[in-house]
C-alpha positions as CSV (number, residue, x, y, z in Angstrom):
1,M,-5.1,-9.8,12.9
2,T,-3.3,-11.9,10.2
3,E,0.4,-11.8,9.3
4,T,1.5,-13.4,6.1
5,P,5.2,-13.3,5.2
6,A,6.1,-14.0,1.7
7,P,9.5,-15.4,0.9
8,D,11.3,-13.7,-1.9
9,P,13.9,-15.6,-3.9
10,T,16.4,-12.8,-3.4
11,G,16.2,-13.3,0.4
12,L,14.0,-10.2,1.0
13,M,10.7,-10.4,2.7
14,L,7.3,-8.8,2.5
15,T,4.9,-8.8,5.4
16,A,1.3,-7.8,5.5
17,V,-0.5,-7.4,8.8
18,T,-4.2,-6.8,8.8
19,S,-6.0,-5.1,11.8
20,R,-9.2,-3.3,12.7
21,P,-8.2,0.0,14.3
22,T,-11.9,1.2,14.5
23,P,-15.3,-0.2,13.6
24,G,-15.7,-0.2,9.8
25,T,-12.1,0.4,9.1
26,L,-9.6,-2.3,8.0
27,R,-5.9,-1.6,7.9
28,V,-3.3,-3.6,5.9
29,T,0.2,-2.6,7.0
30,V,2.8,-3.7,4.4
31,T,6.5,-3.8,5.1
32,G,9.3,-4.8,2.8
33,E,9.6,-4.8,-0.9
34,V,6.8,-4.9,-3.5
35,D,8.0,-6.6,-6.6
36,M,7.1,-9.5,-8.9
37,S,8.0,-12.2,-6.4
38,T,5.9,-10.6,-3.5
39,R,3.0,-9.5,-5.7
40,P,1.0,-12.8,-5.4
41,M,0.9,-12.6,-1.6
42,L,0.0,-9.0,-1.6
43,E,-2.8,-9.7,-4.1
44,V,-4.2,-12.4,-1.8
45,E,-4.1,-10.1,1.2
46,F,-5.8,-7.3,-0.6
47,G,-8.4,-9.7,-1.9
48,R,-9.2,-10.8,1.6
49,A,-9.4,-7.1,2.7
50,V,-11.9,-6.3,-0.1
51,A,-13.9,-9.4,0.5
52,D,-14.3,-8.4,4.2
53,E,-16.2,-5.3,2.8
54,P,-15.0,-2.7,5.3
55,Q,-16.4,0.9,4.9
56,R,-12.8,2.2,4.8
57,L,-9.6,0.3,3.8
58,V,-6.3,1.9,4.9
59,V,-3.2,0.5,3.2
60,D,-0.2,1.6,5.2
61,L,2.9,1.4,3.0
62,T,5.2,3.5,5.2
63,G,7.4,0.5,5.7
64,V,7.8,-0.3,2.0
65,G,11.4,0.3,0.9
66,F,11.1,-0.8,-2.8
67,C,8.1,-0.6,-5.1
68,G,8.4,-1.5,-8.8
69,V,6.0,-1.3,-11.7
70,T,4.4,-4.5,-10.5
71,G,3.5,-2.7,-7.2
72,M,2.0,0.2,-9.1
73,A,-0.2,-2.2,-11.1
74,T,-1.2,-4.0,-7.9
75,F,-2.2,-0.8,-6.2
76,A,-4.2,0.3,-9.3
77,R,-6.1,-3.0,-9.3
78,L,-6.8,-2.6,-5.6
79,R,-8.2,0.9,-6.3
80,S,-10.5,-0.5,-8.9
81,R,-11.7,-3.3,-6.7
82,C,-12.4,-0.9,-3.8
83,A,-14.3,1.5,-6.2
84,D,-16.4,-1.4,-7.5
85,A,-17.2,-2.5,-3.9
86,G,-17.9,1.0,-2.6
87,I,-15.0,0.9,-0.2
88,E,-13.1,4.1,0.7
89,L,-9.4,3.5,0.0
90,V,-6.8,5.5,1.8
91,V,-3.1,4.9,1.1
92,R,-0.3,5.9,3.5
93,P,2.8,5.9,1.3
94,S,6.4,5.7,2.1
95,S,8.7,8.2,0.3
96,V,9.6,5.4,-2.1
97,V,5.9,4.6,-2.9
98,R,5.1,8.2,-3.2
99,R,7.9,8.7,-5.7
100,A,6.8,5.6,-7.7
101,L,3.2,6.9,-7.8
102,D,4.5,10.3,-9.0
103,L,6.7,8.7,-11.7
104,A,3.9,6.4,-12.9
105,A,1.5,9.4,-12.9
106,L,-0.9,7.5,-10.6
107,R,-0.9,9.8,-7.5
108,S,-4.1,11.5,-8.4
109,M,-5.9,8.2,-8.4
110,F,-5.4,7.7,-4.7
111,R,-6.4,9.4,-1.5
112,L,-3.0,9.8,0.3
113,E,-2.5,10.4,4.0
114,G,0.5,10.5,6.2
115,P,3.9,12.1,6.3
116,W,4.6,11.5,2.6
117,A,1.1,12.4,1.3
118,S,1.9,15.9,0.0
119,G,5.2,15.0,-1.5
120,V,7.8,17.5,-2.6
121,V,7.8,19.8,0.5
122,E,8.0,16.9,2.9
123,I,10.7,15.1,0.9
124,A,12.8,18.3,0.9
125,Q,12.3,18.7,4.6
126,A,13.3,15.1,5.3
127,A,16.4,15.5,3.1
128,E,17.5,18.5,5.2
129,R,17.3,16.5,8.5
């Protein structure tokens, strides 16, 4: 397991923790904010994950509270790299990441799992709580 915090000039942090929950599966759990200042660290972590050549890469973004356009571009590059390497990519989005994927019209490019995978119904249910 590796943990790589990336300092952000605004004082915010991004953490990526890599683990192997099952044989053939690599999980990268990202917490914090994905923006221009944290993108380089995230790209490095994703590069390591793809280079490891798992059968399945799970990117857990449920702890991401902000995701800008830079994050969308980073995730799209990761998708391409996984496709080229024959790696199954699964994304577990937070509500924020799910909304960004929808706004950028990128949701259909990813296999989404988790509580925010289906979107509108779950978002409405969470708002009611």
